[in-house]
N, C-alpha and C positions, 0 to 999 in steps of 0.2 A: 417387101411391102412397107415395113416400118422405116427402112432407110429412105424410101421414096417420100413418105409422109414428112419425115424430118427435113428433107431437102426442100419440100414445098413450103413448110412452115418457115424455114430460114429465109427463103426467097421472099415470102409474103411479109415477114417482119422487116426485111430490108426495104421493101417497097413502102411500107407504112412509115418507116423512119425517114424516108427521103424527104428532105426539106422540112421536117417537123420539129427540129430542135432550134429554138431561138438562141442566137449567139449574143444578143443584147436586147435590152428592153428598157422602157422609161415609163414613168407614171407622172402625170401632170395634174395640177389643180386648177379649178375655175372659181371665180368669185361666186358667192351665193346668189342664186337667181339669174346667173348669166350663162349664155351659151357661147360667147365669143372667147377664144383663147387669148390670154394676155401674157406674153413671155416675161414681162416685167413683174408679174404678180407672184409673190411668195417664192422667189428664187427659181421660177420655172426655166428661165433662159439659161442660167448657169447649170441647172441640173440636166437639161435635155441636150445641151451642146455636145457632150461626148457621144451621145447616141447619134446625133446628126452627122458628126464626123465619121463614125463607123459606117453609116449608110452611104455617105459620099464615097468612102474608100471602096466599099463593096460594089457600088454602082459603077465605079471607074473601071473595074475589071469584069463587069457584066456578071457579078456573082450573086445577085439578089434573087432568091426564089420568090419571096413575097414579104410585104409589110402588113401586119395585122393590127388594126386599131379596135379596141374593145372598150365599152362603157357599161357600167353596172349601176343598179339602184338599190336602195334599201326597201324593205316591205312597206313602210309607211308612204303615204301619198297615193295619188290616183294612178292606176296602171297606164292609162293613155298618156297622162302628163309625163310619167317616167319614161315611156317609150319615145315620145317626141323629144324630150330633153336629152336622153342618151344618144339619139340619132343625130341631133344637132351638134352635140359635142364631138361625136365621132367625125362628123363632117368638118368641124373647125380644125381638128388636129390633122385630118387628111389634107385639107387645103394648105395648112401651115407647112407640112412636110413637102408637099409638091412645090411650094414656093422656095423653101430654103435649101432643098436638096436637088431639085430638078429631075427626080426619078420619073420614070414613065408611070402614068396614072393607072395603067393596067396591073402594076405590081402591088397596088394598095387595096386592101380588103377592109371594109368598115363593117363592124358587127356590134350593133346596140343589143347587149345581152339581156337587159331587163333586170329583174330582182336577183340579187346574189344569194339565192336560198342555200346553196352549198356552203358558202362561207359562213352564213348565219348558223347553220347546223354545227360546223366545226367549232365556232366560237362558243356556242352553247354547251357542247360536249366538253369543252376544255375549261369551263368556268363553273366551279361548284357553287357559286353564289347565286346562280340563276334560280329564281323561285320556281318550284314544281318542274325542275329540269327534266326529269324522266318523262313527264307528260308532254312537255314541249317537244322533246326529241321524238316522241311517238307521233305527234301531229306532223312534224317535219318529214318524218320517214314514211308515213302511211296515208296522209291526207292529200288528195290532189289539189291543185291550185283552185279549180272550179269543180263544183259538184252539181249536176243537173238531175231533175226528176224525169219520169217517163214522158212528160210533156215538153221536155227540153227547156224547162224553167229553172233558172239558177236558184238553188236552195241552200247551198252551203259552200264552204271553201276553206283552204288552209289558213288564210289570213283571218277569216271570221272566227274560226275555232281558236286561234291563238289569242284573239282579242277577248273572247268569251271565257277563256280558261281561268278558273279560280278568280272570278270577279274582275278580270283584266289585270291582276297584279303582275303576272309574268311578262305580259306585253308591255306594260308601263315601265317595268324594270329594264327590259331590252331596249325600249325606246330611248331611255336615258343613258344606258351604259354600252350598248352594242351597236345600235343603228347608226350613231355618228361615224363609226368606223367603216360603214358600208356605203357611205354616200360620197358623191362628188369627186370622182376621179376617172381618168381615162388612161388606159394602158396601151402602149404600142410596142410591138415586138418585131425584131429583124430575123428573118429566116434566110439562110444561105443555100445556094445550090449544093448538090452533093460534091464533096471534095474541096469546097471553098471555106476559107477561114478568115478571120479578121485579127489583126495585131499578133502576128506570129503564133497562130493557133491558140491564143489565150482567150478564153471565153470570159467576157466581163458583163456586168449588169449595172445599169444606171437607173436610179429611182428618182422620179420627179413627182411632186405631189400636187393635187388640184382640189378645189372646193366648190361644191354646189349642192342645192338642197336635195336633189333626187338621183344622183348617179355616183357609183363607186367603181374605181378601176382596179382590176386585178393585174398583178405583174407576175412574170415567170422567172424562176431562178434556175440557171443552167448548172449550178454547182451541186445539185442533188438529182437523184434518179427520179424523184417525183415529177420533175419538170417535163420529162419525156412523156409520162403518162398524161399529165394535164394538157400538154400541147396537142397530143393526139386526140384527146376528147374535145379539145377546143374547136377542132375542125368540124365536128358534128353539129347538127342543128339542135339547139337545146329546146326541150319541151317544158312548158310551164305546168303541164299536167302530170308530170312524172318526176321521179327523183334521179333519173339517169344523168342529169346534168350536174347534180350536186357534187359529185366526186371531183369533176374537173374544176368546178368553181372553187372548191375548197383548196385543192392542191395549188391552184394558180395563185390565190390570194395569200396563202400561208407560206409560200416558198420564198419570201424575201430573205436576203442575206442577214445573218446575225449581226454583222457590222454596221447595218443601216438602221438608225432609229428615226422614224418619221412620225411626227405628230402635226397635222395641219394646223395652221394658225386659225383659220376661219372655218375649217371643215368640221363643224359640229352643229348639233341641234341645240339652239339656245333654250335654257330652262330659266325663265325669269321668275324672280321671287315676288315682284310687285307689279301692279298695273295702275296707272293713273287714267281715270275715265271721265267722260262728260256725256250727259244725256242730251242728244240732239233734240228730242221732243220737248224737253223742258226749256231749252233755249228758244225754240219756236214759240213757246208760251211766255216768253220774256222773263223767265226765271232761271238765271245762271246757276249752273250745277257743276259740282265736282265730286269725284269719288276715288278713294284709294282702297285697293284690295291687296291683301297679303296672302300669298299661297303658302300655307304651312307645309303641305305635302300634296301629292296628286289627288287626294280625296277631300281635303278640308281646306277652307280658306275663311278669312275674316275680311269684312268690308266696312268702310265708314263713308257715308254719303252726306253731303250738305247742300242745301238749296237756299238761295237768297234772292228775293226780289224787293227792290227798294225804290219804287216809283211813286211819285206823288205830284199833285198840281194844286197847291193850296187855294188859289183864287176860285177854282171850281169845286173845291172840296172833294177831289178825287184821290183815292189812295189805293195802291196795289203793293202791299208790303207783306212779305212772308219770310220767315227765317226758320228753317227746319234742319234737324240733324237726326240721322238714322243709322245705327250700327246693325250689322247683319252677319250671321254665321251661315256658311254654305257647305253643303255636302255635294260631291261630284260623283254620281253613280255611274255615269257613262263618260269615260275619258278617252278620247281619240288621240290625245297628245297634250303637251303642256298648253293650257289656256285654250283647249279645244274640246267641246263636248257639253253635255247636259248637266245642269246643277239644280238643286233645290235648296231653299234657305228659310230661315226664321229671322224676323226682324222686329225691332222695337224702334220707337222714335218719339220725338216731341218737338214743339216749337211754338212760335208766336205769330199772330197775324193781325192785320188791320186792312179790311177790305171795304171800299166805299166808292160808288160811281156817281156821285152827285145826288144820291137819294139817301136811303137808309144805309147805315154803316154797321160793321161788325168788328168788334175788337176783343181779342181774347187769346187763349192758349189751347193747345190740343196735344193729346198723347195717342199713340197708335201702336198696334202690334199685329203681326200677321205672318203669312207664309208666302214664299215666292218660288217661281220656277223660271228658268231661262236657259239660253243656249249661247255659247261663245264659239267663234271660229276665227282663226288667223287669216289676215289678208296680206301680210308682209312679215318680214323677219321680226320686227318689233311692234307690229300693229295688229289689232284685233277689232272685230265688231261683236256686239252683244245685244240680244233682244231678250226682254223679260217682262213678267207681269207679277204684281203682288196683290194678294187679297187678304182682308183681315178686318179688324175692329178699330174704330177711332172714337175717342171720347173728347168732347170739347165743352168748355164753359166759357161763355163770351157775353159781352155787353152789346146791346143794340143802341144806336144813337142816330140822331138826325142833324145834319149840318144846317146851321142857321146863321147868316151873316158871317161873322168871324168866330162863331162859337159852335159847340157841339152839344146838343141836348140829349141827355141820357133818357132812354126809354125803359129798358128792363134788362135783367140778367137771365140768360137762358142756358140750357144744357143740350148737347147733341150726342146721341148714340147712333153710330153709323156702321153698318156692315156692308162690305162690297169692295170694289177695286180701290186700292190705295196707291199703287205704283204702276207706271207703264214706262217701258224703257226701250230705246234704241240708241245705243251708246257706241262711241268710238274710244278705243283704249290704246294707250301707249305703254308697252311692257318694258321693264328695265330691271337692273341688277341680275345679270346672267350668271348664275352660279355654276354653269357647266362650261364656261369659257376656258379652253385649255391654255396653258402657258406655251409660249413660242419655243419650239425646239428646232434647231438648225440641223438638217440631215448631214451625216458624215459618210462619205463613201470610202 
């Protein structure tokens, strides 16, 4: 009986191994925000060419079992957007391979994998610098992607718990140091039929790299035993609500050859230190505005805002002249990413004004102080939008006057104490000084 079971297991393992070991693979990069494959970008053409030649050789002897194209994404970003992006990138590589190799389309399998949770867990477990690492690993191991209540209402999830853990510090750290390695790549693997080999039975691996905001491609290494396990698990349908896919994810992405050092040129999440802003609402009020914000760390920033309006029409005695400057300190309690999230602030300021519309005029100075609240969200790699409101106290001492002929008749000096809205903002921001931009590293095979 035992011999019979052993024989069955042997036959079963042989069937599972049939066509499951990739003899070659490649990883390619996309430009940030792009879904179209550019062979000229970041050395893609040079890197993928050996893989293409292997595919052509195998196809010439009818030896291809299948070609598998996979795309992954990092946890940040919207799930639907990640899915659409990885699907489009998989299609771009599939179309490219069909064009340059001429293989039958039935041999190509396109799999947009979604978030690479398994690789994230492997990288967290391997890095002792991750804040609250044990808690992060516990969430990755035991929290489903989505958690619903008895009424089928979404109440919790893996990403939400990671973002809420220890005031968001671990998530922000991973966002800056780990997520960039999980984005923007598509991997393609060549599987041969049983008994078929390429290049005199020598199994080789080609790594090509790609860049985009929401996808990361895993590659398989045939020089280790782990590749067999990862490839077998790759054929299964990965579930976002369990950790069964994590092992295959991890082994696939971690099995790159030691001789290959790959660091994408543009495959990173920019972390800009400064933002130059202008308030669209103030421009609509004919008061040109500019603001510079310095992000000290993910939690704190300093801003300096200036407003100037210098309009006048002397024949009619009309003046609309304001010059204000206002520094502000900001705290960011909810950070969804660099320059993305809620902030609160405290500001002071002061300036000079001369306001007159053909009747009574007001000339003087003002000082103000208050609290602000706002929200920032990115709209492009270097651009953001910001909405905000400031409330507080303003004190002003000014002179009233009446224009008469070519003169201005002084009336009285008055003071103003005002409590209420002091700022309203809808601004566009240009972010610069990317401190996370990696140095260019040329892959060596």
